[in-house]
N, C-alpha and C positions, 0 to 999 in steps of 0.2 A: 535623140542624142543624149538627153540628161539620164535617160534610164540605162544607157549603155555604161555612161561614165559611173553611176551608181553600183552597177553590176560589178564593174572592172574594180572598184574601189573596195567593195565588200569581199569580191575574192582575194584581193591582196591582204585585207585586214586578217581574214582566215588564215591564208598561207602564213603571215607574220606570227600569228598566234599559235599555230601549229608548230612552226619552226622554234619558238620560244618553248613549247611544251617539250618537245623532243630534246633540245639542248639542256633543260633542266632536268629531264629524266636520265639522259646520258651522265650528267655531271654527278647526280645522286648515286647512280650506280658505280662511278669510278672514283669518287671523292673519298668514300668511306671503306677502302680496301683494308681487309684484316692483315696485320702484320705478324709474321713468325719468324723464329730464329731457326736456321739450318746450318748444317755443318757439312764440309765436303773435305776430306783429307786433313781434318784438324783446324780448317779455316771456318770462321762463324762468318755467317752471312745474315743479314736482316733483310727479309724478302716480304714485298707486298705480294698478296694472293690475288691473282685474277682467275677466278673459278666460275664466272658465268659468261654468257655471250657477250654482252657488253663490255665487260672489264677486259676481257681477252681481246675483242675487236680494237679497243682503245689502247690497250698495252701501254708503253712508253710514249707513243705519238704525242708530239707537241710539247714534250718536256724539254728543258734546257740541258739537263744534266742528270745524272745518276749518282748520288753520294758514294764515298769510298765505303767499301763493305757492305753495300746495299744492292739489292736486285728485286726482280719481279719473277714470281714463280707461276708459271700457267699450269692450271690443272683441268684436264679434260674428263669427260664421262667416257670410260673405256679407251682403248689403245687402236691406234690409227697411224699412218704416214700423216705427218703435219707439215704445213708450209706457213712460213712467217714471211712478211714483207715488210719493207722498210719505210712505208708511207708515213709521211710528216715527221720522220725521225730527224733530231737536230744533233745526234751524236753517235759514233760508231759503238757496237756492241759485240760481245761474244754471246752465242746462243748454246745452250747445253741441252742436248736432247736426253730424255730420262724415261726408262720403262721401270716400273715396279722398284722405284728408288735406286736404280743402278744407271750409271752414265753410259750410254750407247753410241754416242758421237757428240760432236761440238762443230760450231762454226766459229771461226775466229776473225775478229775485226770486220764484221759485217759494215759495209760503208753507209753513210747516209746517202739519200737518193741525189742524182745530178738532174736538174732541169725536170723532164720528162720520164727519163728511165728510173723506175723504181725496182731495185733488186728484191729479189725473193729467194728464199732458203728452205729446202726440204729435208725433212729428217730421213736418216739413213734406213730407217726400219719403223716399225709400228712403236709409238711412244704413248704415255699418259700424262707426261708432264714435260715443261721446258723451262729453263731458267735463262733469264736475260741478265748479263752483268756487264759491266764497262769492259769496252775492249781491252784486251791485253791481260785479262784476268786469268784466263785459262792458262797461259805461259806463266804469269807471274806466281800463281798458286800451284803450278805444275799438276794441274787436273787432268786425269787421265781415264781413257774408257775403261770400265770396269769399277771405277770408285763408286762407293756408296754415299747416299744422301742420308744424313741423321737429322731426326727433327727434335 
């Protein structure tokens, strides 16, 4: 019985240490995101860059808000149809789909999840980037399909 208890405690300690290491690794990958300035139709946006697997996976999940004039730019290796979901989102957003620095589509007012239903959104075609902004930004800034992104 004592042997079983010691094994169980050892396994729990290993799991706890592994969870802590993963948590620290994920936070390291997402805490120090590069910030760039970009412009769409004369509107300047300060965007955090999510350009690796972990930072793209984390995205804006878990944050309480996104400042005015701020966003998150997701940069992918190559073009493909992309899907974003709203897991752990605390505020609605607009998602702008981008291919070769040209807007090819957008999602306006993507809602936060309700209980167990987590919304997901798919790009209308192959994209190599996506930009998340506060909900209402597409309308507020009159962002249109075909607009170019300047850096």
